C-alpha positions as CSV (number, residue, x, y, z in Angstrom):
1,X,-4.0,-25.6,-6.5
2,X,-7.0,-24.4,-4.6
3,X,-7.5,-20.6,-4.8
4,X,-6.8,-18.7,-1.6
5,X,-9.7,-16.4,-1.4
6,X,-8.5,-14.9,1.9
7,X,-5.4,-13.5,0.1
8,X,-7.5,-11.9,-2.6
9,X,-9.8,-10.4,0.0
10,X,-6.8,-9.2,2.1
11,X,-5.4,-7.4,-0.9
12,X,-8.7,-5.6,-1.5
13,X,-9.2,-4.7,2.2
14,X,-5.6,-3.6,2.6
15,X,-5.9,-1.1,-0.2
16,X,-9.3,-0.1,1.0
17,X,-7.7,0.9,4.3
18,X,-5.2,3.0,2.3
19,X,-8.1,4.9,0.6
20,X,-9.9,5.4,3.9
21,X,-6.6,6.7,5.4
22,X,-6.1,9.3,2.7
23,X,-9.7,10.6,3.1
24,X,-8.8,10.9,6.8
25,X,-5.6,12.8,6.1
26,X,-7.6,15.7,4.8
27,X,-9.3,16.1,8.2
28,X,-6.7,15.0,10.8
29,X,-5.3,18.1,12.7
30,X,-1.6,19.0,12.7
31,X,-0.6,16.4,10.1
32,X,0.8,17.7,6.9
33,X,-1.0,16.7,3.7
34,X,-1.5,18.2,0.2
35,X,-4.7,20.0,1.3
36,X,-6.2,20.5,4.7
37,X,-9.8,21.0,5.8
38,X,-10.9,23.9,7.9
39,X,-12.8,21.3,9.9
40,X,-9.6,19.4,10.9
41,X,-10.1,17.4,14.1
42,X,-7.5,16.5,16.7
43,X,-9.4,13.4,17.8
44,X,-8.7,11.7,14.5
45,X,-5.0,11.5,15.4
46,X,-5.6,8.5,17.6
47,X,-7.3,6.1,15.1
48,X,-5.1,7.4,12.3
49,X,-1.9,6.8,14.3
50,X,-3.1,3.3,15.2
51,X,-3.8,2.5,11.5
52,X,-0.6,4.1,10.4
53,X,1.6,1.8,12.4
54,X,0.9,-1.2,10.1
55,X,-1.3,-0.3,7.1
56,X,1.5,-0.2,4.5
57,X,3.4,-3.1,6.2
58,X,0.3,-5.2,5.5
59,X,0.2,-4.0,1.8
60,X,3.9,-5.0,1.3
61,X,3.5,-8.3,3.0
62,X,0.5,-9.2,0.8
63,X,2.5,-8.1,-2.2
64,X,5.2,-10.5,-1.2
65,X,2.6,-13.3,-0.9
66,X,1.4,-12.5,-4.4
67,X,5.0,-12.8,-5.8
68,X,5.4,-16.1,-4.0
69,X,2.2,-17.4,-5.8
70,X,3.8,-16.6,-9.2
71,X,7.3,-17.9,-8.3
72,X,8.3,-21.0,-10.3
73,X,5.7,-20.6,-13.0
74,X,8.2,-18.9,-15.3
75,X,11.9,-18.0,-15.3
76,X,12.7,-15.2,-12.9
77,X,13.6,-12.8,-15.7
78,X,10.1,-13.3,-17.3
79,X,8.5,-12.7,-13.9
80,X,10.4,-9.4,-13.6
81,X,9.4,-8.4,-17.1
82,X,5.8,-9.0,-16.3
83,X,6.0,-7.1,-13.0
84,X,7.8,-4.3,-14.8
85,X,4.9,-3.9,-17.3
86,X,2.3,-4.1,-14.5
87,X,4.0,-1.7,-12.2
88,X,6.1,0.7,-14.2
89,X,3.6,1.3,-17.0
90,X,0.8,2.3,-14.6
91,X,3.4,4.4,-12.7
92,X,4.3,6.4,-15.8
93,X,0.7,6.8,-16.9
94,X,-0.3,7.8,-13.4
95,X,2.4,10.4,-13.1
96,X,1.5,11.9,-16.5
97,X,-2.3,11.7,-16.4
98,X,-3.7,10.9,-12.9
99,X,-1.4,12.7,-10.5
100,X,-0.8,16.2,-11.9
101,X,-4.1,17.6,-10.6
102,X,-2.9,17.0,-7.1
103,X,0.2,19.2,-7.2
104,X,-1.8,21.8,-9.1
105,X,-4.5,22.0,-6.4
106,X,-1.9,22.1,-3.7
107,X,0.1,24.9,-5.5
108,X,-3.0,27.0,-6.0
109,X,-4.0,26.5,-2.4
110,X,-0.5,27.6,-1.3
111,X,-0.6,30.7,-3.5
112,X,2.4,29.5,-5.4
113,X,0.7,29.5,-8.9
114,X,-2.4,31.2,-10.3
115,X,-5.4,29.2,-11.2
116,X,-5.3,27.6,-14.6
117,X,-4.7,23.9,-15.0
118,X,-3.5,24.1,-18.6
119,X,-0.8,26.6,-17.9
120,X,0.2,24.6,-14.9
121,X,0.6,21.5,-17.0
122,X,2.8,23.2,-19.6
123,X,5.1,24.2,-16.8
124,X,4.8,20.9,-14.9
125,X,5.9,18.8,-17.8
126,X,9.0,21.0,-18.2
127,X,9.9,20.2,-14.6
128,X,9.3,23.7,-13.2
129,X,11.0,25.5,-11.7
130,X,8.6,26.2,-8.8
131,X,8.5,28.5,-5.8
132,X,9.7,26.8,-2.6
133,X,7.0,24.7,-1.0
134,X,4.7,25.0,-4.0
135,X,3.7,21.3,-3.6
136,X,5.2,18.1,-2.3
137,X,8.1,17.3,-4.6
138,X,8.5,20.8,-5.9
139,X,12.3,20.4,-5.7
140,X,12.3,17.7,-8.3
141,X,9.7,19.5,-10.4
142,X,7.3,16.6,-10.7
143,X,5.9,14.1,-8.2
144,X,4.4,10.6,-8.0
145,X,2.6,11.4,-4.7
146,X,0.6,8.4,-3.6
147,X,2.0,6.2,-6.3
148,X,5.3,5.9,-4.5
149,X,4.4,2.3,-3.6
150,X,4.8,1.2,-7.2
151,X,8.5,2.0,-7.7
152,X,9.2,0.6,-4.2
153,X,7.5,-2.6,-5.0
154,X,9.2,-2.9,-8.3
155,X,12.6,-2.5,-6.6
156,X,11.9,-5.1,-4.0
157,X,10.7,-7.5,-6.8
158,X,13.9,-6.9,-8.7
159,X,16.0,-7.5,-5.7
160,X,14.4,-10.9,-5.1
161,X,14.6,-11.9,-8.7
162,X,18.3,-10.9,-8.9
163,X,18.9,-12.7,-5.6
164,X,17.2,-15.9,-6.7
165,X,20.4,-17.9,-6.8
166,X,21.2,-16.7,-3.2
167,X,17.6,-17.6,-2.1
168,X,18.1,-21.1,-3.6
169,X,21.4,-21.6,-1.9
170,X,21.8,-23.6,1.3
171,X,21.9,-20.5,3.6
172,X,19.0,-18.9,1.7
173,X,16.8,-22.0,2.1
174,X,17.6,-22.4,5.7
175,X,16.7,-18.8,6.4
176,X,13.3,-19.1,4.7
177,X,12.7,-22.5,6.3
178,X,13.5,-21.1,9.7
179,X,10.9,-18.4,9.3
180,X,8.3,-21.0,8.1
181,X,9.0,-23.2,11.1
182,X,8.2,-20.5,13.7
183,X,5.5,-21.6,16.1
184,X,3.7,-20.3,19.2
185,X,5.2,-17.2,20.9
186,X,8.3,-17.3,18.7
187,X,6.1,-16.4,15.7
188,X,4.9,-13.3,17.5
189,X,8.3,-12.2,18.7
190,X,11.2,-13.2,16.4
191,X,9.9,-11.6,13.2
192,X,9.7,-8.2,15.0
193,X,13.5,-8.3,15.8
194,X,14.8,-7.4,12.3
195,X,12.3,-4.5,12.2
196,X,13.5,-3.3,15.6
197,X,17.1,-3.6,14.5
198,X,16.4,-1.5,11.4
199,X,14.8,1.2,13.5
200,X,17.7,1.2,15.9
201,X,20.2,1.7,13.1
202,X,18.3,3.8,10.6
203,X,15.2,5.5,12.0
204,X,16.8,8.6,13.2
205,X,19.1,9.0,10.2
206,X,16.5,8.5,7.5
207,X,13.1,10.1,8.0
208,X,10.4,9.0,5.6
209,X,10.6,10.9,2.2
210,X,8.9,8.5,-0.3
211,X,11.6,9.7,-2.8
212,X,13.0,6.2,-3.3
213,X,16.6,7.4,-2.8
214,X,16.8,8.7,0.7
215,X,14.3,6.3,2.4
216,X,16.8,3.9,4.1
217,X,14.7,3.1,7.1
218,X,11.4,2.8,5.2
219,X,13.1,0.5,2.7
220,X,14.4,-1.7,5.5
221,X,11.0,-2.1,7.1
222,X,9.0,-2.5,3.9
223,X,11.3,-5.0,2.3
224,X,11.3,-7.0,5.5
225,X,7.5,-7.3,5.4
226,X,7.7,-8.0,1.6
227,X,10.2,-10.8,2.3
228,X,8.1,-12.3,5.1
229,X,5.2,-12.4,2.6
230,X,7.3,-14.2,0.0
231,X,8.5,-16.7,2.6
232,X,4.9,-17.2,3.9
233,X,3.4,-17.8,0.4
234,X,1.1,-20.7,0.6
235,X,2.8,-22.6,3.4
236,X,-0.3,-24.3,4.9
237,X,1.3,-25.0,8.3
238,X,2.3,-21.5,8.9
239,X,-1.0,-20.1,7.9
240,X,-2.7,-22.6,10.2
241,X,-0.5,-21.4,13.0
242,X,-1.3,-17.8,12.3
243,X,-5.0,-18.7,12.5
244,X,-4.4,-20.5,15.8
245,X,-2.6,-17.6,17.3
246,X,-5.0,-14.9,16.1
247,X,-6.6,-14.1,19.5
248,X,-3.2,-14.0,21.3
249,X,-1.8,-11.8,18.5
250,X,-4.8,-9.5,18.7
251,X,-4.4,-9.1,22.5
252,X,-0.7,-8.5,22.3
253,X,-1.1,-6.0,19.4
254,X,-3.7,-4.1,21.5
255,X,-1.5,-4.0,24.6
256,X,1.5,-2.8,22.6
257,X,-0.7,-0.2,20.8
258,X,-1.9,1.2,24.1
259,X,1.6,1.4,25.4
260,X,2.9,3.1,22.3
261,X,0.0,5.7,22.1
262,X,0.4,6.6,25.8
263,X,4.2,6.7,25.7
264,X,4.3,9.0,22.7
265,X,2.7,11.8,24.7
266,X,5.0,11.3,27.7
267,X,8.5,10.9,26.3
268,X,10.8,13.6,24.8
269,X,14.4,12.4,24.9
270,X,15.9,10.8,21.8
271,X,16.5,7.6,23.6
272,X,13.0,7.3,25.0
273,X,11.5,8.1,21.5
274,X,13.6,5.4,20.0
275,X,12.3,2.9,22.7
276,X,8.8,3.8,21.7
277,X,9.7,3.3,18.0
278,X,10.9,-0.2,18.8
279,X,7.7,-1.0,20.6
280,X,5.8,0.3,17.6
281,X,7.8,-2.2,15.4
282,X,6.7,-5.0,17.7
283,X,3.1,-3.8,17.5
284,X,3.3,-3.6,13.7
285,X,4.2,-7.2,13.3
286,X,1.6,-8.4,15.9
287,X,-1.0,-6.3,14.1
288,X,-0.2,-7.8,10.7
289,X,-0.1,-11.3,12.2
290,X,-3.5,-10.6,13.7
291,X,-4.9,-9.6,10.3
292,X,-3.4,-12.6,8.6
293,X,-4.8,-15.0,11.1
294,X,-8.3,-13.6,11.2
295,X,-8.4,-13.3,7.4
296,X,-7.4,-16.9,7.0
297,X,-10.1,-17.8,9.5
298,X,-12.9,-15.7,8.2
299,X,-12.3,-14.7,4.6
300,X,-11.1,-17.9,2.9
301,X,-14.3,-18.5,0.9
302,X,-15.6,-17.5,-2.6
303,X,-17.3,-14.2,-1.7
304,X,-19.6,-12.9,-4.5
305,X,-17.8,-9.6,-4.5
306,X,-14.3,-11.0,-4.7
307,X,-13.8,-11.3,-8.4
308,X,-14.9,-7.7,-8.9
309,X,-12.7,-6.5,-6.1
310,X,-9.7,-8.4,-7.3
311,X,-9.8,-6.7,-10.7
312,X,-10.9,-3.3,-9.4
313,X,-8.4,-2.8,-6.5
314,X,-5.5,-1.6,-8.7
315,X,-7.5,1.0,-10.6
316,X,-9.0,2.2,-7.3
317,X,-5.6,2.6,-5.8
318,X,-4.3,4.6,-8.8
319,X,-7.3,6.9,-9.0
320,X,-8.4,7.4,-5.4
321,X,-6.2,10.3,-4.2
322,X,-6.9,12.4,-7.3
323,X,-10.6,11.8,-6.9
324,X,-10.3,12.9,-3.2
325,X,-8.6,16.1,-4.1
326,X,-10.9,16.9,-7.0
327,X,-13.9,16.4,-4.7
328,X,-12.2,18.5,-1.9
329,X,-11.8,21.5,-4.3
330,X,-15.5,21.1,-5.3
331,X,-16.9,20.7,-1.9
332,X,-14.9,23.2,0.1
333,X,-16.7,26.4,-1.2
334,X,-20.0,24.9,-0.1
335,X,-19.0,25.1,3.6
336,X,-21.0,22.0,4.4
337,X,-19.6,21.6,7.9
338,X,-17.7,18.9,9.7
339,X,-20.3,16.1,9.3
340,X,-21.9,16.5,5.9
341,X,-18.7,17.3,4.1
342,X,-16.7,14.2,5.2
343,X,-19.7,11.9,4.5
344,X,-20.1,13.4,1.0
345,X,-16.3,13.2,0.4
346,X,-16.2,9.5,1.3
347,X,-19.3,8.7,-0.6
348,X,-18.0,10.7,-3.6
349,X,-14.6,9.0,-3.5
350,X,-16.3,5.5,-3.6
351,X,-18.7,6.5,-6.3
352,X,-16.0,8.2,-8.4
353,X,-13.5,5.3,-8.2
354,X,-16.4,2.9,-8.9
355,X,-17.5,4.7,-12.1
356,X,-14.0,5.4,-13.4
357,X,-12.9,1.8,-12.8
358,X,-16.0,0.5,-14.6
359,X,-14.8,2.4,-17.7
360,X,-11.2,1.2,-17.3
361,X,-12.2,-2.5,-17.0
362,X,-14.2,-2.3,-20.2
363,X,-11.5,-0.6,-22.2
364,X,-8.8,-2.7,-23.9
365,X,-6.7,0.4,-24.2
366,X,-7.0,1.6,-20.6
367,X,-6.6,-1.8,-18.9
368,X,-2.8,-2.1,-19.2
369,X,-2.4,1.5,-18.2
370,X,-4.1,0.6,-14.9
371,X,-2.2,-2.6,-14.3
372,X,-4.8,-5.0,-15.6
373,X,-4.2,-7.7,-18.1
374,X,-5.8,-7.4,-21.5
375,X,-8.9,-9.4,-22.0
376,X,-8.6,-12.3,-24.3
377,X,-10.6,-11.8,-27.5
378,X,-13.8,-13.9,-27.8
379,X,-13.2,-17.2,-29.5
380,X,-15.5,-18.8,-32.1
381,X,-17.6,-21.5,-30.4
382,X,-16.9,-23.9,-33.2
383,X,-13.2,-23.8,-32.7
384,X,-12.9,-23.1,-29.0
385,X,-11.0,-25.7,-26.9
386,X,-11.7,-26.4,-23.2
387,X,-9.9,-23.8,-21.1
388,X,-7.2,-25.0,-18.7
389,X,-7.7,-24.6,-15.0
390,X,-7.3,-21.0,-13.9
391,X,-4.1,-20.1,-12.1
392,X,-4.1,-17.9,-9.0
393,X,-3.7,-14.3,-10.1
394,X,-1.5,-11.9,-8.3
């Protein structure tokens, strides 16, 4: 099997957008986040909203593609076991080691706890209790903050593994084959309909919480994109069609985005807001289809940076938000202004993730805690056998 470099590149770029988005969340005006800058800017709402319409949808679709690349190489239960280790172990480690500084910084900024990280940790690992609004997740006592993606992805993987007999049944195969046979305008329209149906039924009733339990609408949308990625897999004909439609998909995505952004500021009734939400669903699919088509066109080549990015993207994801908040608490007292501070924050986030990931990649102890496979021990040249062809990693 030829390695699909565009999928590796898409994974790295999708998570890069997540990191950039979280840097922006510190500065965008009127949007709640763990900490907020005194230099918050209203103009950031436009690009942030445009990105927010589809950024995590792309991440879940790429995750579905990654699962499809592994499907069939091992029994489903072994696949779920492997995914559990690579998702739940980093989640547990992240919640214990990486994330706690985030609620601490937020609780101190809110005046809910006095400074002192050690005392906070003693209380945090006992589950509180906390003053109301101390930090995001105070009601539970602990939080996974930006790591919410990991339990969601594990649940979706488990659903597909458990539903493997259904997927292999006649109706299941026909459903997947029907998606893979979509061509032309149908490929840009029909996949948006389940997303729009989910919004019509669930959007008002289930606002986004990232608490896993009460996220009915977000689960419906995210799992749909995950399923699309699983169906898409390495289907050459469908990838070719996405590449052929990339310009039309881009044009349609931009038109829908313009309508959504303008309409948001004009409508107020519940029915009108729901109509805008449905248009946003259509735009989300067109935007993701655009990215897939252009990525297959421009990125399917062995870039020099790709091996490093493929192995580094998971640790960067786990580390980045804590790095951002640590840097925010360091930079804020310097009052560097609305230009120098964001530039230093972005540069510091990149440098911090880069240096910490370099340590993680070289440590046989840390690698599994950050979702990386252990490196094979060096073999004696006199007894080494030729290595088999490398399989596409996910």
